[in-house]
mmCIF file of the C-alpha atoms, coordinates in Angstrom:
data_MODEL
# 
_entry.id   MODEL 
# 
loop_
_atom_site.group_PDB 
_atom_site.id 
_atom_site.type_symbol 
_atom_site.label_atom_id 
_atom_site.label_alt_id 
_atom_site.label_comp_id 
_atom_site.label_asym_id 
_atom_site.label_entity_id 
_atom_site.label_seq_id 
_atom_site.pdbx_PDB_ins_code 
_atom_site.Cartn_x 
_atom_site.Cartn_y 
_atom_site.Cartn_z 
_atom_site.occupancy 
_atom_site.B_iso_or_equiv 
_atom_site.pdbx_formal_charge 
_atom_site.auth_seq_id 
_atom_site.auth_comp_id 
_atom_site.auth_asym_id 
_atom_site.auth_atom_id 
_atom_site.pdbx_PDB_model_num 
ATOM 1  C CA . MET A 1 1  ? 0.000   0.000   0.000  1.00 0.00 ? 1  MET A CA 1 
ATOM 2  C CA . THR A 1 2  ? 1.374   3.427   -0.883 1.00 0.00 ? 2  THR A CA 1 
ATOM 3  C CA . PRO A 1 3  ? 1.879   5.986   1.899  1.00 0.00 ? 3  PRO A CA 1 
ATOM 4  C CA . THR A 1 4  ? -1.059  8.020   0.569  1.00 0.00 ? 4  THR A CA 1 
ATOM 5  C CA . MET A 1 5  ? -3.352  4.997   0.533  1.00 0.00 ? 5  MET A CA 1 
ATOM 6  C CA . HIS A 1 6  ? -2.166  3.986   3.986  1.00 0.00 ? 6  HIS A CA 1 
ATOM 7  C CA . ALA A 1 7  ? -2.951  7.469   5.320  1.00 0.00 ? 7  ALA A CA 1 
ATOM 8  C CA . LEU A 1 8  ? -6.471  7.230   3.879  1.00 0.00 ? 8  LEU A CA 1 
ATOM 9  C CA . PHE A 1 9  ? -6.874  3.761   5.393  1.00 0.00 ? 9  PHE A CA 1 
ATOM 10 C CA . ASP A 1 10 ? -5.640  4.966   8.807  1.00 0.00 ? 10 ASP A CA 1 
ATOM 11 C CA . ALA A 1 11 ? -8.099  7.875   8.680  1.00 0.00 ? 11 ALA A CA 1 
ATOM 12 C CA . ASP A 1 12 ? -10.982 5.525   7.753  1.00 0.00 ? 12 ASP A CA 1 
ATOM 13 C CA . LEU A 1 13 ? -11.386 7.346   4.445  1.00 0.00 ? 13 LEU A CA 1 
ATOM 14 C CA . MET A 1 14 ? -10.592 4.123   2.612  1.00 0.00 ? 14 MET A CA 1 
ATOM 15 C CA . GLY A 1 15 ? -11.852 0.716   3.638  1.00 0.00 ? 15 GLY A CA 1 
ATOM 16 C CA . ILE A 1 16 ? -11.162 -2.834  2.552  1.00 0.00 ? 16 ILE A CA 1 
ATOM 17 C CA . ASP A 1 17 ? -14.080 -5.240  2.708  1.00 0.00 ? 17 ASP A CA 1 
ATOM 18 C CA . PRO A 1 18 ? -12.675 -8.323  4.468  1.00 0.00 ? 18 PRO A CA 1 
ATOM 19 C CA . ALA A 1 19 ? -15.175 -10.637 2.773  1.00 0.00 ? 19 ALA A CA 1 
ATOM 20 C CA . THR A 1 20 ? -14.336 -9.632  -0.794 1.00 0.00 ? 20 THR A CA 1 
ATOM 21 C CA . LEU A 1 21 ? -11.001 -7.770  -0.371 1.00 0.00 ? 21 LEU A CA 1 
ATOM 22 C CA . THR A 1 22 ? -12.417 -4.902  -2.448 1.00 0.00 ? 22 THR A CA 1 
ATOM 23 C CA . VAL A 1 23 ? -11.317 -1.330  -1.788 1.00 0.00 ? 23 VAL A CA 1 
ATOM 24 C CA . HIS A 1 24 ? -13.865 1.417   -1.067 1.00 0.00 ? 24 HIS A CA 1 
ATOM 25 C CA . PHE A 1 25 ? -13.506 5.154   -0.517 1.00 0.00 ? 25 PHE A CA 1 
ATOM 26 C CA . LYS A 1 26 ? -15.571 7.840   1.145  1.00 0.00 ? 26 LYS A CA 1 
ATOM 27 C CA . PRO A 1 27 ? -17.148 10.326  -1.264 1.00 0.00 ? 27 PRO A CA 1 
ATOM 28 C CA . GLY A 1 28 ? -14.855 13.090  -2.446 1.00 0.00 ? 28 GLY A CA 1 
ATOM 29 C CA . ILE A 1 29 ? -11.604 11.108  -2.294 1.00 0.00 ? 29 ILE A CA 1 
ATOM 30 C CA . GLU A 1 30 ? -9.869  11.572  -5.659 1.00 0.00 ? 30 GLU A CA 1 
ATOM 31 C CA . LEU A 1 31 ? -8.100  8.205   -5.589 1.00 0.00 ? 31 LEU A CA 1 
ATOM 32 C CA . GLY A 1 32 ? -11.511 6.618   -5.184 1.00 0.00 ? 32 GLY A CA 1 
ATOM 33 C CA . GLU A 1 33 ? -12.240 7.357   -8.808 1.00 0.00 ? 33 GLU A CA 1 
ATOM 34 C CA . LEU A 1 34 ? -9.276  5.214   -9.828 1.00 0.00 ? 34 LEU A CA 1 
ATOM 35 C CA . PHE A 1 35 ? -9.431  2.397   -7.301 1.00 0.00 ? 35 PHE A CA 1 
ATOM 36 C CA . GLU A 1 36 ? -13.042 2.080   -6.056 1.00 0.00 ? 36 GLU A CA 1 
ATOM 37 C CA . GLY A 1 37 ? -14.157 -1.546  -6.142 1.00 0.00 ? 37 GLY A CA 1 
ATOM 38 C CA . ARG A 1 38 ? -10.773 -2.983  -7.057 1.00 0.00 ? 38 ARG A CA 1 
ATOM 39 C CA . LYS A 1 39 ? -9.777  -6.223  -5.405 1.00 0.00 ? 39 LYS A CA 1 
ATOM 40 C CA . ILE A 1 40 ? -6.491  -6.379  -3.530 1.00 0.00 ? 40 ILE A CA 1 
ATOM 41 C CA . THR A 1 41 ? -4.187  -9.367  -3.597 1.00 0.00 ? 41 THR A CA 1 
ATOM 42 C CA . PRO A 1 42 ? -1.830  -10.049 -0.704 1.00 0.00 ? 42 PRO A CA 1 
ATOM 43 C CA . LEU A 1 43 ? 1.531   -10.524 -2.398 1.00 0.00 ? 43 LEU A CA 1 
ATOM 44 C CA . VAL A 1 44 ? 3.996   -11.033 0.432  1.00 0.00 ? 44 VAL A CA 1 
ATOM 45 C CA . TYR A 1 45 ? 2.185   -11.158 3.761  1.00 0.00 ? 45 TYR A CA 1 
ATOM 46 C CA . ASP A 1 46 ? -1.031  -12.891 4.704  1.00 0.00 ? 46 ASP A CA 1 
ATOM 47 C CA . LEU A 1 47 ? -3.732  -10.456 5.760  1.00 0.00 ? 47 LEU A CA 1 
ATOM 48 C CA . ASP A 1 48 ? -5.132  -10.513 9.288  1.00 0.00 ? 48 ASP A CA 1 
ATOM 49 C CA . LEU A 1 49 ? -8.803  -10.753 8.321  1.00 0.00 ? 49 LEU A CA 1 
ATOM 50 C CA . GLU A 1 50 ? -10.003 -10.246 11.911 1.00 0.00 ? 50 GLU A CA 1 
ATOM 51 C CA . ARG A 1 51 ? -8.150  -6.924  12.159 1.00 0.00 ? 51 ARG A CA 1 
ATOM 52 C CA . LEU A 1 52 ? -9.319  -6.005  8.700  1.00 0.00 ? 52 LEU A CA 1 
ATOM 53 C CA . ALA A 1 53 ? -12.916 -6.652  9.817  1.00 0.00 ? 53 ALA A CA 1 
ATOM 54 C CA . VAL A 1 54 ? -12.453 -4.270  12.761 1.00 0.00 ? 54 VAL A CA 1 
ATOM 55 C CA . ARG A 1 55 ? -11.075 -1.588  10.435 1.00 0.00 ? 55 ARG A CA 1 
ATOM 56 C CA . TRP A 1 56 ? -13.923 -2.220  7.979  1.00 0.00 ? 56 TRP A CA 1 
ATOM 57 C CA . ALA A 1 57 ? -16.468 -1.663  10.755 1.00 0.00 ? 57 ALA A CA 1 
ATOM 58 C CA . GLY A 1 58 ? -14.790 1.661   11.558 1.00 0.00 ? 58 GLY A CA 1 
ATOM 59 C CA . TYR A 1 59 ? -14.870 2.697   7.921  1.00 0.00 ? 59 TYR A CA 1 
ATOM 60 C CA . GLN A 1 60 ? -18.539 1.797   7.621  1.00 0.00 ? 60 GLN A CA 1 
ATOM 61 C CA . GLY A 1 61 ? -19.386 3.783   10.735 1.00 0.00 ? 61 GLY A CA 1 
ATOM 62 C CA . LEU A 1 62 ? -17.748 6.885   9.311  1.00 0.00 ? 62 LEU A CA 1 
ATOM 63 C CA . ALA A 1 63 ? -19.268 6.251   5.903  1.00 0.00 ? 63 ALA A CA 1 
ATOM 64 C CA . HIS A 1 64 ? -22.778 6.647   7.375  1.00 0.00 ? 64 HIS A CA 1 
ATOM 65 C CA . GLU A 1 65 ? -22.019 9.893   9.288  1.00 0.00 ? 65 GLU A CA 1 
ATOM 66 C CA . GLN A 1 66 ? -22.710 12.362  6.508  1.00 0.00 ? 66 GLN A CA 1 
# 
């Protein structure tokens, strides 16, 4: 993940659905236009799906506060 993407992820402006491994962005995020709905593939490290699920829940909570 690039530093920019990681910053968006840390701020819950980008989320990764742990069930489908698709990337989603809050409205207004420019990178969202390029990457919304794309599926990620772990290349080197296995993903911790439980932690990803916690982060996904945080993203979804923010996504509904508009």
